[in-house]
C-alpha positions, 0 to 999 in steps of 0.5 A: 253803714253802722259798724254792726251792720259792717260785721254782719255783712263781713261774717255772711260774706265770709260764711257764703265764701267758706265753702268755695274755698274749701272745694279749692283746696286739693284732696290728699293723695295716699302716700306709698313709701318705698324702701330698698338697698339697691340703688335709684333705678333709671326713670324709665324703669321707674315708670316701666316695671312689673311692680308699677305696671301692676299698680296701674292696672288696679287703678293707682297712678303716681302723680293722679291718685297716688304719691310715691316716696322713694328712699334708696340705700345705693347698695349700702344696706347699713344706711337703711335704718336712717332712710326709714326713719326719715320715710316714716315722718312723711305721712304715709298710708303704707311702705312697700320694701325690698329685702329682708334688712329694709324691711327689719329697718321699717319695722323698727321704725314704724308699728303703725304704718302697714308694711309690704315686703317682696324679696324676704328669703325666709319671712318665718324662720327669720322672725319677719312674721310669727305665721305665714297664714296670720302675720298679725301686726303691720306686716304682709308680703310676699316671701322669696323662698322658705328654708332649704328652697332654691339651694337643693335645686341649684345642687341638683343642676349642678349634679347633672352638669358635673356627674363626676364632680366632688367639691362643691364651693358655696359663695354666702352672705351669713348674714342675709339669713339672720334673723330679726334678732341677729341670729342665724337661722339654721340654713348651712345643715340643711344645705351640707345634708342636701350636698352630701346626698347629692355626693358633693363635699360643701365648703361654704365662703363668706362674703359680707361686703364688696372688699370681702370678694377677693380674698374669698376668690383666693380661699376658693381658688386655692381649695380647687373646687369642681362646681361652684355657687353663689347666693343671690344676696344684695352684695352678690347680685351687686358684683354679680359680673365679678362673681361670674367672671371668677367662676369662668375663669375657674372653668368650672359649672356655676349655678345661682339663684338668681337670673342676673348672674346668668344674664352677667355671664354666669353658667345657669340660674335656677330662680323665682321670676321676679316679676311675679314677685313684684306684681304680688307686692303690688296686689298687697299694696292695693289692698292695703291702700284700699284699707285692709289690715296687712297683718290679716293678709296672708304672706305669699310664696312665689310659685314661679320659677325659671330655668336659665342657661347661657350657651355662650358662657358653656362653650366659653369655658368648655362644659357640656349643657346636657340636652335633658336640662336644655328642653326644661330651660325657660331662657337659653342665651346663646342659641343659634 
């Protein structure tokens, strides 16, 4: 066989095999990034939770037609910018963020990868989006609430439980209500206005880190409040057992904006149904993965809220829960 003939035969064989090789190349799966300040959940929860289950119902299953890259801050919000920067290098098709600071970190890391947020308290007021109906850019999501949303309801519940109470202590994380530009939004004036309308003298105690708790506890104890409230933020939810235990030691009614506090021994909570938020976020992720521009999808507001009461705690601290409140409760712990 001449050299020319060998080259012709080799070229023909290469052309014949090339389509077969291409057909054997693995199809690239869409990649979803998850960015959260919380500790990494247990494998069982990762496989079975409202977000994952709704994604599965919408046709997305990790390992089959979706790859997921996860980044968790293990309770340290200061790690989020670094985690976001690393996450966006992984050829992501979308990012799901949990909480305001994770969302800000993702926005600063990319202006091209679509971002779907959840549990951002005040996305409009905090500057995450310029409009709820037309968020624009590369971001949409499910808001936690709107300014003044949950605290007035908690204050009303505390007034119902303690009609003669005057002093209301509120444990807050101020940075949780900052804007994307680092300025506080106008939340405290509204809180004071609502408290005053209900006959409360409101005093706010700040806690930014776990180490701040004992000092805040001492200051609250010295003020001698008659009712207590704690906002649900990354640091307070992580320390919910300590906070609920502290309020119970004071033997005063305490209200929270997260059901997790009541599960940890707190007295009463009024807040959104987290399952609904996670499911709505999954729907938005589905639409983004299927090609819808994130900035053209309106930001959604939660529609389902739940009232939870811990009767065991009420009995332990000597607080009577009005029947009118119990009949409205979605969850009662300790009911015989």
